[in-house]
N, C-alpha and C positions, 0 to 999 in steps of 0.2 A: 606633822602637826597640825592640827585644826584649831584654825584663829578663832580667839572668844569662849575656847574648852577650859572652863573651871570646875573645881571639885576633884577628890581622891578617888571617883564613883573605878573600879579595877577595869571593867568592861570598858569603858570608853576612851581610858587612859593606853591600855591596851590596842585597843583600835586607832588611835591616834597614831602609837607608835608605825601598825602597820600598814598607814597610810604613807609611811616614807619609805617603805621596801616595794620596790615595782614587782609585779605579779600577775601578768598579761599571761591567758591559757598558755599553754607548752613554753612557758619561759619563767618556771617556779624556782628557778635553782636559788636564788636572792632571800626568796621567801623559806624555803626548806631548809636553807641553813643558820638562818635565824632561829627557823624553829629548832633546829638540833643544838644551838650554843646554848639557847634558854634553857632548853630540858637539862641540859648533861650541866651546867650551871647551880642546878635544884635540884640536882640529885636524883632527878628521876628516871625510868627506867625507857629506853627509848629505842628504836629500830625504824630504817629504811627498808620498806621492799625494794624490788628491781626496779618498778613502774616509775619510783619516788615516791609514794606516799609517806608519811611520817606516821608512825604509832607511838604514842605516849602514854605508858599505863602511871596509875596509880592505885595503892593497898587499899582495899576497905579500911575504912574507920573501926574503932573499936562496938564491937557489939554488932556488924553487917559485917562479918566475917563469911556468914551461911549465907546470906543473898546473894543472889543471880549476876554476876556479873553482867552492865549496862555500855554499851557502845555509844559515845557520842560522836557524831560525824559531820564532817560541813569541810567545804572544799576551797582549796588555797587560792587557787585563779579568780581573776576577774575580766570581765571587758573590759576592753580598756575602747573607748571611745572617745571622741572629742570633737566640741562643735568645729562645723566648716568654717577654716579661715582661723582656728587658734592652734595655736603651735606649742604640741606637749611629748617630748620625749620619754615615751612610755616605758622604756628601758634604763631609763634613769632620773627621769624629774620623780619628786615627790607630788601625789595626790595632793590639791589646792583646796582644802577644806576650810570652810567655818562655818559657825554657830549662827543659825536666822532663827530666832524663837528657840521652840520646841525642837528644831531638826539641825542638825549636821547636813550639810549640801555641799555640793561641788557642784559652781555653777556651770563651766566650760567642758569638765570632761565627765566622764561617770566616778561615782564616789568608791564604788567594791565595797558599799554595805554588802551587796550580794557577791561573796560570803563571806566577806573578810571579817564581819560582826559576832557569826562563829566560830573564826578564829579565833578572837578576842574572848570570848565566851567560854570556849574550853581551856583557854591561858588561865582563865579567872577560875576555873574549876579546877587546874589541875594545881593553884595554888593557894589555893582558899582554904579555911580551914571549920568545916563542917562536917555534919553526918553524913555518911554514904559509902553504896556499895562498893565493892572494887569498878574501878573507871579505865577505858582504852578509849582514849581519844585518838580517833581517825581523822586524820589532814590529808583529803584527797587532792590529784594533780586535774588538771584540764577538762575540768567537768563541763566549760563552756564550749568547748570546740569537739567533743568527739567522747569524753565520760570515760576515757581511757584508764585514766586513777580508778576507777570501779571495776572499769570491765576485767581490767587484769590487777587487782589486790591480791596480796597474799591471803588470803583466809585463814591459813595454816599457823597466821599469825595474832590472831584473833578468838579470844573462849568466849565471848559474851556471845550471847543468843536474844538479847534485846537491846534494838536501837534507837537512839533518838537522834533524827535528823534536823538539823538546825538552819534550813536551809528554805524554810518560807517567809513571808513577807508581812503578813495579817495578825496580829496579837489578837487570840481570842479565838482562832480559827485550828484546829486539829487536822493538820491532813492523814487522810489514810488508803490514800490511791491517788496513782497519776498515771498519764497517760504515755504511750510508750512513742518513738520515734524513728524514722527514717529521713537522713538525709540524701539528695544527690541531685546530679548535674545534669542539663541538659548543653551539649557542648556543637556549637555549628562552626565547619573549619572555612576559615577567610579565604577568598577568593579575592581578586582586584581587578579593574575595567579600567580602560582610558577612560577621560570624562574633559570636556571643554570648559566646565565648571571655573568658574579662575576667585572667586570669593569666598574664603572661608570661615565658619562662624562657629563658638563653643555655645552651646545651650546647654546651661543651669538650671534646674529645676530643685528648687531645694526650699527650705523651710517647714518641708512635712516636719512633724513631732515624732515619728518613730515612736519605739518602745521594744518590749518582749512580745515576742512570736506567737509566745502561749499563752499567755495573761490577760494583754491587751488586741488580740485579734479580733474578739467579738463588738470592740468599742469602734471598728468598720473605719479605722483611722486610713486614710492614700496612703500608696504606693507607689513614692515616686519614680520606681523603675515602668511601673506599667502605665503610670498619667503619663510621664514622657512620651511612650510607643505611643501613647492615645494621639498625644498633640502634634506628633510628628508624623503620624498617618493621618489625621486631619490635614495637618496643612500640606500631605503630599499630594491630596487632590486637590488643592488649588492653585499650586505652585510646586513646578517641578525640581528637583535634587537630588545631590547622593549623600548619601552616608559613610563617613569614614573612620568613627568609632563610637563605641558606648560601652559604656558603664555606671555602676552605682551601687549603693550598701557595702556593708563590710562583713556582715555576719551573717549566715543562715538563720541563725537564733534572733534575730534582731529586725524588727521592722523598719526597713531604710530610710534613711531622712533624707538623703537627696540622690539625686542621679542626672548625667553628664550625657550630651552628643555632642561631637562634630559632624558639620554638615559642610557638603561645599554646593555652590549655584552658581548662574549666571549673575554677574555683576548688573545687570540691567534688569534680575528677578531679586536683587538682595533685600533691597526694601517691602515688596509685595511677601516675601518670606517673611520676614522680621515682623510685619504686620499678621500675618496669617499663625505665625506661631504662639505671639501675644494674645490673641482675639480667643485661639481655642485654649490654651494656658487659663485665663481668666476664668471662661467656662469652668476647669477643673478647682478654681480657687473658690470659687462661689458654692460648688457641691460640697464640699469637704470644708465650708467656714466652719460649721458647728466644731468639728472634731482636729482641723490645723487649718488655723485660723489667720496662720503666717507664710502662709504658700507663695513662694514668689519666683518668677521666671526673670533669669539675667542671661543677655546674652552679649557676645564679645566675639571681637576682630580675634579669628586662630590664622598658625603657621601652617601653608599647604601640606597636606599629606596626601599619600594615597587614598583613592577613596575606594569603598567595597562593591561588588558586582551589584546588581538588580536580585540574583536572585538568593543573595545572602544579605540584603536589605528586607526585602520580603520574608524572608525566612526570621531575622530579628523580630520586624514586627510583626509579624503573623503569630510567632510561637505568643510574645510577650499578651497579646489579646485575645487570644485564644487559651492559654494554658491556667487550670486552677490557679487559685486564691484564694485566703481567705477561707471563712466558717464554711464546712462541707455540709455537716449534718451537724443538728442537735442533740443530746439524749431524749431517748424515750422512757428513761426512769427518773430522773432527776430535770424538774423545769429549770428552763435557762443555761442549761451545763451546756458546752461545745463538746459533742463527742469528738469530733475529726473536724481536720481542718492543715493549711498549707500557704506558706510566707516563702514568696520568690524573695530573698533577701540579697544577695550578692549577683552582681552581673560584670563580670571581673574579663580581663583580656590575656591573653599570652600569645609567646609569636607567631601562634596558627592558629588559637580558637578564639571566641568569646563564649563563655563559661557563665549558664546563669544557675545558681545552686538556691534549691531550694531545702525549705525544713517539713515535712509532715509529721502530721499528729496524730494519735487517737489513742481510747484505752481499748478500739476493736481493733485486734490485728488484721480482719479482712479489709477495714475502710481504709487501714493504710496501705494495702496492697490497691483498694479500688484506685484513690488517690495518684498514686504511682504509675498503674496506669493511664491514666487520663494525660497525666503530665508527659510520661513515654512517648502517647500518641501523637500530642502537641507538638512534643520535640521531634517526631518523626515525621509528621505532617512537612515539616520547617526544612528537612533535611539536617535535621541534628542526631548528634547519639545521643546515648543515655547511657550512665553512671550508677551506680551505686557505692556511698562512699561509706556510712555507717548507720549502726542501726542500735536499738536499745530497746531492752522490753519493759512492758506498762507495770506497774506494781499494781496487782491485783487487792482490792477490798477482800479484807478478811472475816469469815461471818463471826469468827469469836477473835477476841483478843483483850489479855488482862492489862496490858499497857493502855492499849483506848480505854478501859472505861477507870484505871485509877486516875489517868489524866482529866478526865470529862470531870470525875466526881471532885479533882482537888479544883479542880480551875473555877465551880460551881461556888466550894464552899469559901476559896478566897475570895471571890468576887461579886457572888450573889445572883451571876445568870450562869446560863446555859451556857457553854462553849458552840462554835459551829463549828460540827464535823463534814469532812467532805474530803471527795477527790478531786483533783486538781487537773485545767486541762495545760500541762505543762511536765515537764522531763525532771523527775529527782532522780537521785543516781539508786535509790531503793530497791527497785527490782534488781538491778543487775549488783548488786553488793549481796544481794541474798541471792542471788545465782553463785554466787563467788565462793561467798562463806556457808551458807545453809541454813535452811529455813529460819525464820525472825521473828518478832512481836514487833512491829515496828511504827511508829509514829513520826511527823514532821511538824514541825513548831517553829515559830521565830517570833519578834518583832517587828511592830507597823515597820513599812518603808514602800517608797516610792517612787517611780521613774528607773527603775530597776535598767540597766543595758542599754542608758542614755544617758547625756550629760542632761547635768539637774538632778540626779539620784537623789532621793535624800532618806534620813534615816532618821525616826524620833526617838529623842532623850528619853522622854518619861516612859514612851513604851517599853525601851531600851531595859531601862531600871526595871518595871513592872515584872517583865518578862522574866530576867535574870531571877528576882525574887522566887517567881513561879517554879525555872525549872531548878533550883535548890531546894523548893519541896515537894516536886518529885522523884529526885533523888532522894532526898531522906524517905520517902516513904517504903514502910517493909510489906514484903508479903505479896 
């Protein structure tokens, strides 16, 4: 449900329905079953492949039987993030969204317009009455945490060789290429020591803006995992303390918004440590005031627990203070375009290790390997193990593209201005889909949205209406 949504515009009505259906990455069963029922009720041909992608087909309208089949594609899953302190069960609770002026917004959680609006648009296209070629709508799973749906899609179920990906976030921008990526772990094995520390404190560093680890990486927003390590290291030079725990973030493809540590200190030094931590946190807050104006440090008493050895403590802080993070290089071909970057997005504990997960992005494979080498080396110097979890290829710019030229000319004819044609520093499924299905003519487009992958995500209503009009006109073009 979307509070305050008015009118009968089918795309937004579909999106309102989708917001009630849980669909976190790797937990798409409910949205998959909904789409299957929805297609069956409308007499549409559908199929579910082995990885649980859904494909729904619509025959060409009269006069379009000889036109090439077009694949429309978007992903079913969403990044499930809630504001710190806000309780939301993403496995069963609907997204609490509302209309705020021209925007649909979820204040306390992610909205899921990335990429629920693509699902809503494909549903409207499949049900709509307009001229079009044969359509194959591909709803993929798990784009946000591994792109396993695109990697494992059954290409034999799709005949189209023209693909319109609906996972872009800026109206008037035609995306024609994207970065590849690599997700990797640095894992430090836990070891403990005896300690005479008798005061335990939870140190929570929050209020960071976070965001998309590709699209927002050049904003130079603060990373609380790294900045908490900095605060702790600076404080350690002033007051002796032990480290018992360290964690932060939740997704490698999201710039984290908070991080926490448990420290132990002699009771006589407790006040001095608290003062040192606040002093250094204030320095961080001042430095990032322009990008992260609400940074704050909260310190509270914690329950006693085992403390990590000095070697492990030094390894954690040493790794985080030397590992690559943020923009690595800018493009030499496109002014202002990020060429390569990395994001330390997660610090997570298991029984035996503290694991730091990073996502590396670049449209140059050798740059991905360079950053991975730097990260591995920083980890090895900290006594850590290095693991590679998943990788996906770049979608390389095509020298010639009939679809790209048609999309450009149509935009100019409808809106009187040239669209922006660009490659992006983010991962789209296009490269993987081409590997699985075969060479295709592809673009990625979508309506305006902002704040994706973070609470407060917004979708523009007017942009969605204009974009849907443009999409229908694009599908109507012949030749």
